[in-house]
C-alpha positions in Angstrom: 1.3 -19.8 136.9 -0.9 -17.2 137.2 -1.7 -15.9 140.5 -5.3 -15.8 142.0 -6.5 -12.2 142.3 -7.0 -11.4 145.8 -10.3 -10.0 147.5 -8.5 -7.0 149.4 -10.0 -6.8 153.0 -7.0 -5.2 153.7 -7.0 -5.9 157.5 -6.3 -9.5 157.0 -4.2 -9.8 153.7 -0.9 -10.1 155.1 -0.6 -13.8 154.4 -2.0 -13.8 151.1 0.3 -10.9 149.9 3.3 -12.9 151.3 2.5 -15.7 149.3 1.9 -13.5 146.3 5.3 -11.5 146.8 7.1 -15.1 146.5 5.3 -16.3 143.5 5.7 -12.8 141.6 9.2 -12.9 142.7 9.7 -16.2 141.3 8.2 -15.3 138.0 10.3 -13.0 136.6 4.7 10.3 156.3 1.1 9.8 156.3 -0.8 12.2 154.1 0.7 15.7 153.4 -0.8 18.1 151.0 1.2 20.1 148.6 4.7 20.2 150.5 7.1 22.7 149.5 10.3 22.0 147.6 12.4 22.3 150.7 10.1 20.4 153.0 10.6 16.7 152.1 13.5 15.0 154.2 14.2 11.5 155.3 11.0 10.0 156.6 10.4 9.0 160.3 8.7 6.2 161.5 4.9 6.1 160.6 1.8 4.2 161.9 0.0 2.2 159.0 -3.1 3.9 157.9 -6.6 2.3 159.0 -7.7 -1.0 157.5 -9.5 -0.5 154.1 -12.8 -1.9 153.1 -13.0 -5.0 150.8 -12.0 -4.1 147.3 -11.3 -6.1 144.3 -8.6 -4.8 141.7 -9.1 -6.0 138.2 -7.7 -4.8 134.7 -10.7 -2.5 134.4 -10.6 -0.6 137.6 -6.6 -0.6 138.2 -5.4 2.8 138.5 -3.2 4.3 135.8 0.2 4.3 137.3 3.2 6.6 136.5 6.3 7.8 138.2 10.3 7.6 138.2 12.3 5.2 136.3 13.8 3.7 139.8 10.4 3.0 141.2 9.0 0.9 138.0 10.1 -2.2 139.9 8.1 -1.3 142.9 5.1 -0.4 140.7 5.3 -3.6 138.8 5.5 -5.6 142.1 2.5 -3.9 143.5 0.6 -4.5 140.3 1.9 -8.3 140.3 0.4 -8.6 144.1 -2.8 -6.7 143.6 -3.9 -8.2 140.3 -2.6 -11.7 141.3 -1.0 -11.8 137.7 2.7 -12.7 136.9 5.3 -10.0 136.8 5.7 -10.2 133.2 2.1 -9.7 132.3 1.7 -6.5 134.2 4.7 -4.9 132.7 2.7 -2.9 130.5 1.0 -1.1 133.2 4.5 0.3 134.5 5.7 1.9 131.4 6.9 5.2 133.4 7.6 8.7 132.0 10.0 9.5 134.3 10.0 12.0 137.3 9.2 15.6 136.3 6.6 14.5 133.5 4.8 12.1 135.8 3.6 14.9 137.8 2.4 17.1 135.1 0.7 13.9 133.9 -1.1 13.4 137.1 -2.2 17.3 137.1 -3.6 16.9 133.5 -5.3 13.7 134.1 -3.2 11.4 132.4 -2.7 9.1 135.2 -4.2 8.3 138.6 -1.2 7.6 141.0 2.5 8.1 141.1 5.3 6.3 142.8 7.9 8.4 142.2 11.0 10.3 143.5 11.1 14.2 144.2 10.7 16.4 141.3 12.7 19.4 140.2 11.4 22.5 142.6 9.6 24.4 139.7 7.3 21.3 139.2 5.8 22.2 142.5 5.4 25.7 141.3 3.7 24.6 138.2 1.1 22.5 140.2 0.4 25.5 142.4 0.2 27.6 139.5 -2.6 25.2 138.1 -4.5 25.1 141.2 -3.8 21.1 141.5 -3.8 19.8 145.0 -2.4 16.6 145.8 -1.7 14.3 148.5 1.9 12.8 148.9 3.2 10.3 151.3 6.7 8.7 151.7 6.7 5.1 151.1 10.4 4.4 150.9 13.8 5.7 151.1 16.6 5.9 148.8 19.9 7.3 148.5 22.1 9.1 146.1 25.1 7.2 145.5 28.6 7.7 143.6 30.3 5.2 141.7 33.5 4.7 140.2 35.5 2.3 138.1 36.3 -0.8 140.4 40.1 -0.2 139.6 40.2 3.3 141.0 42.0 3.1 144.3 39.5 5.9 146.0 37.2 4.5 148.4 35.5 7.5 150.1 35.2 11.3 149.1 34.2 14.0 151.5 30.9 16.2 150.5 33.2 19.0 149.9 35.5 17.1 147.6 32.3 15.8 145.7 31.2 19.6 145.3 34.6 20.6 144.1 34.7 17.8 141.4 31.5 18.7 140.0 31.8 22.4 140.1 35.4 21.9 138.2 37.9 22.7 141.0 39.1 19.3 141.5 40.3 17.9 138.1 42.7 15.0 139.0 42.2 12.0 141.0 45.6 12.5 142.5 43.8 15.7 144.3 41.6 13.2 146.4 44.2 10.2 147.0 44.1 8.5 143.6 46.1 8.1 140.6 47.3 11.1 138.4 44.8 10.9 135.9 41.9 13.2 134.8 38.5 13.1 136.5 35.6 12.6 134.1 32.5 13.7 135.8 29.4 12.0 134.5 26.0 13.9 134.9 22.2 13.6 134.3 19.7 15.5 132.5 18.0 18.4 134.3 14.8 16.6 134.7 16.1 13.3 135.8 15.3 12.2 139.5 18.7 11.5 140.3 20.0 15.2 138.9 17.3 16.7 141.2 18.7 14.7 144.1 22.3 15.7 143.0 21.4 19.5 143.2 19.3 19.3 146.1 21.3 17.2 148.7 25.1 17.6 147.4 25.4 20.9 145.7 22.9 22.4 148.0 22.5 25.7 145.6 26.3 25.4 144.3 26.2 25.7 140.5 27.5 22.6 138.7 29.9 22.8 136.2 28.9 22.0 132.4 29.1 18.4 131.7 32.0 17.8 129.2 30.3 17.2 125.8 32.8 14.6 124.7 31.0 11.9 126.8 27.4 13.2 126.2 26.7 12.3 129.8 23.7 14.3 130.1 21.8 12.5 127.4 21.9 9.0 129.5 19.4 7.3 131.1 19.9 5.9 134.5 21.1 2.5 133.1 22.9 3.9 130.1 25.0 6.4 132.3 26.3 3.5 134.7 27.1 1.4 131.4 28.9 4.4 130.2 31.1 4.6 133.3 31.8 1.2 133.2 33.2 1.3 129.6 34.5 5.1 129.5 38.0 4.4 127.8 38.3 1.3 130.1 40.0 3.4 132.6 39.5 4.5 136.3 38.8 8.2 136.0 35.2 8.3 135.5 32.7 9.2 138.4 28.7 9.3 138.2 25.8 9.1 140.6 22.7 7.1 140.7 20.3 5.8 143.4 21.0 3.0 145.7 18.4 0.6 144.5 19.7 0.8 140.9 23.4 0.7 142.0 23.0 -2.4 144.5 19.6 -4.0 144.4 19.5 -4.3 140.6 23.2 -5.0 140.4 23.8 -2.5 137.9 26.9 -1.4 139.5 28.8 -4.8 139.2 32.2 -3.8 137.7 32.1 -0.4 139.3 32.5 0.4 142.8 30.1 2.5 145.4 32.2 4.7 147.1 31.7 6.0 151.0 31.0 9.5 151.6 32.7 11.0 154.7 33.6 7.6 155.7 30.0 6.1 155.5 29.3 3.4 152.7 25.7 3.3 151.9 23.6 0.3 152.7 20.2 -0.7 154.1 21.1 -0.3 157.5 22.8 3.4 157.1 20.1 4.4 154.8 17.3 3.6 157.4 19.3 4.9 160.3 20.1 8.3 158.4 23.7 7.8 158.9 24.5 7.9 155.2 24.1 11.6 154.2 22.5 11.9 150.9 18.9 10.4 151.3 15.5 11.1 149.8 12.1 9.4 150.1 10.0 7.9 147.4 6.5 8.9 147.3 3.0 7.9 146.6 1.1 10.5 145.2 -2.5 11.2 144.3 -4.9 14.0 143.6 -6.4 15.5 146.8 -10.0 15.0 145.5 -9.8 11.4 144.9 -12.7 9.8 146.9 -12.1 7.4 149.7 -13.6 4.4 147.7 -11.5 4.9 144.5 -8.8 2.6 143.2 -6.4 5.2 143.4 -6.8 6.0 146.9 -7.4 2.5 147.9 -3.7 1.8 146.4 -2.4 4.9 147.9 -3.4 3.7 151.4 -2.2 0.1 150.5 1.3 1.1 149.8 1.4 2.8 153.3 0.1 -0.3 154.8 2.2 -3.2 156.6 1.5 -5.0 153.3 2.8 -2.3 151.1 5.6 -1.8 153.3 6.5 -5.1 153.2 6.5 -5.4 149.5 8.7 -2.6 149.2 11.3 -4.3 151.7 11.0 -7.5 149.7 11.5 -5.7 146.4 14.9 -4.4 147.8 13.8 -0.7 148.8 14.3 0.5 152.2 10.7 0.8 153.6 10.0 3.8 155.8 8.6 1.4 158.5 10.1 -1.7 159.7 7.8 -4.5 159.3 8.1 -8.2 160.0 
């Protein structure tokens, strides 16, 4: 059944939004301007922005969204709630162009708001060279996680071991407590959000070895990479990385095993507490010159509100603020 569109006086929308979350599910950090590539980190507790004036989202005024593959489900849920339409009917509004390209699209006026992970560092330089100013706020936290075949006896790796695997210094699982088989280390392409996280959070300036050409791993998208690890020779020698949301909440890692890092297993609790090491926020991003009453800015503020944070948590993301 089609949800009724809500009239958003966002001070009093909590009950209506909660009802819509359930219906939409069944049917299928505050403002910072132009942060440097080194600046973003795990978000801290934030206060909700002030309540917004009454506004009705319609198909005609709905902001054009873009972002990362891993944030498309959150964007779809937001469209479902804000428009009051079934999830399948709003899917066309969330055909995302991936992390790096979405920032370029925003700067070039091809979209109005991003729900996105952090892009490659050079993207910030591109935006600065264009003179494009933006506002960027953390709305959720994700983690980069490592997956292996479930038959692999290795349950945990250290940061140093992961770095050495991906620089080619560790080439056999027996070197890290596993079986005597060669390690096949899958990678993403250079503009993928998870590759940006891998290079920033894990490698930290250490150059990765070239991906083995025989597995064509850099050509895979997020889902294809996980599927490839599952099916690679039917053996336990493959390892790859993805974001926690894909691996856990979308159940893409079924048949695989998410391993611990330095003894800490990624979970909602260890991600929110910061105990798990490889963390990075998801952001909402708009142009700095968006008027206060523009649909894009109203959506941006809504994503930071209690209702938006509740939606993120409901959809399986780790919200930056705890909300009931």
